[in-house]
N, C-alpha and C positions, 0 to 999 in steps of 0.2 A: 216892200208890197203891198202888193195890192186884197183886199179883201173877197175870198171865193166868193163870188156869185151862184144865184144859182136861175134860172130862165129855164122855160121850157126850149123844147130842141127844136133847132129846124133842119129842113133841108141842107143848108151851107152847111153845117156840124158832119154831116154823116161821113167824110174825110176821115176824121178824128175819133168820131164815134165805134164808126169800125175800127179803127187800128185799137181805142180800149177793148173788142169784143175780141180781136183776135189772141192780146198780151193774154184779155182773158182766158182762149180757148188754149192758148198754147200749154198756163199749167195743170191742163190737164180734170179742174177742178171743182172749171163753173159753169159746164155744158155737154151733154154733151152731140153735143153738133161741132163737123170737125173745124167750118167754116163761117166769120159772117155771112148771113144774106146778103140777098142785093138790096138798096137805096125803097125797092120797088117795096118788095116783099117786107122788111123791116120797118115802112111804111104801112102799108095796108094790113100788115099785121096790133099793131099794135094802138091802146084808145088815147085819139085826138087829147084828150083833157091829160091823159098820163102822159109825158114826154117829158123830161126834163135831161139839163146839161149843168152838170156844175162845172165853171170856167175861174180864171185866176191867169189875171192879165193878159186878160186873152184872149184865149188858149183855154179849148176844152180840154179836162183835168179825170172825170168820172160822164158816170150815164144813167139813167131809170126810168127805165119804162115798165111798163102792163098794156097787158093781155087783156080779152074776153076770153072764161073759157069756154063763152057754149053762146049757141046764136042764140038758143032759150029762152024765150020772156022770163023766165021765174029761174033765170042763173044772170038777172042781164045786170046788175052788183057785185055777181065774183067776178076777180081779174085775180090770173096769176106774172109777177115781175119778177123783175132785172135787177142789180144790182151792178156795176163794175166803175172797177176807178183803174187807171193809167196804172203800171207799175210805177215811178217817177212822185205817186205825190201816195200810196198806200201811207195808209198810218198815221196818217194825219186830219183824219176826222167829216172826211171826203163822205164818206158812207155814210158818217150821217146826215149831213144838212143835206145833203139825197133824199134820205129814206124817211127823214124828219121831213119832206118838203112835198114827196111822193104817196104821204102818208096825209097829210094835210088836205091834197089836191083831192084823191083816190073819199074821202070825209065830202069835200065841195062838189063834183061830180056826183053822190048819194053813193057813192059802192058800199056794201055789209060787210063786205071778204074782201082778206085780198092774201094769196098765200103764193107759195113757194116752196120747190124739192133743189131739196139741196146736198149734193155728197157730203158724207160726212169726215171726209178731212178739211174740208170747210171752215175749221175749229172758226176763224175770224169773224166771217160772216153769218154764223149761229150764233157770235154771243151779241152782233150787232144785233140782229133780228132781235135776241130778245130781250137786251134794255130798249126798243122802239118800242115793244109790247105783246108781239110773237110770240107763241105758244108751238111747243111743237105736238106731232096730231097723232104722232105713227112712222113708222120708218116701211120705207119699200123695198123689201128684200129684192136684189138680182131686178132690180125693173127692168134693166134692156142691159144694150152689148155694147162697150167701149167702142169705138173703131178705126180711133187713131192714138196716132203717137206709142209713149212707153206702156199705158193697161191697152193698149189696144189687144181686143183679142177678150180679154176683161168680161164680167155681169158684174153690175156696181148696183150699190147699195146710195138709196136715196130717203134723209130723215124732211119729211110735208109738216111746214109747216104752215102759220092765219095768223091774222091778226081779224080780229072783229069790230065793227066799227060802234062805237059809243054811240048815237045817233037810230032812230032807225026802227028800234025791238031786234035788230041783227046781232044782242052779245050776249057773249053766254058761250 
């Protein structure tokens, strides 16, 4: 068994990333999106320095990426992120590796706030983020209507989390 490596996400990784994204969608507790985007949409929407994959023995087993929350210059250091782990690799520490690497890459890119919205039922993700310095800043009640799967037609809550950089005066 080889050590899991974290590296930048490349276009050639997209079929694996898309499959892992689809596995997350199928849980009903990862996103409101009914299907993964195209490579073009994914590529255009993500911060170029904040796209990572975890690779085990040449196979992509997880990914993390972040998107700017706004095009306004005052929010240049604020991103919203996602972490997805292949079904076969969940519970093995891959999420910790990816999230730690993403936080480090964000710090190096001058990002002062990393945020995300997580379904309250996704307790594993909430625990993972808490271990990496994220805090709950609120609950968004009935924020959107689920459009697919067994929960289609139900209004869902999300937990808004954030992590502030310890650099650049934005902590606190």
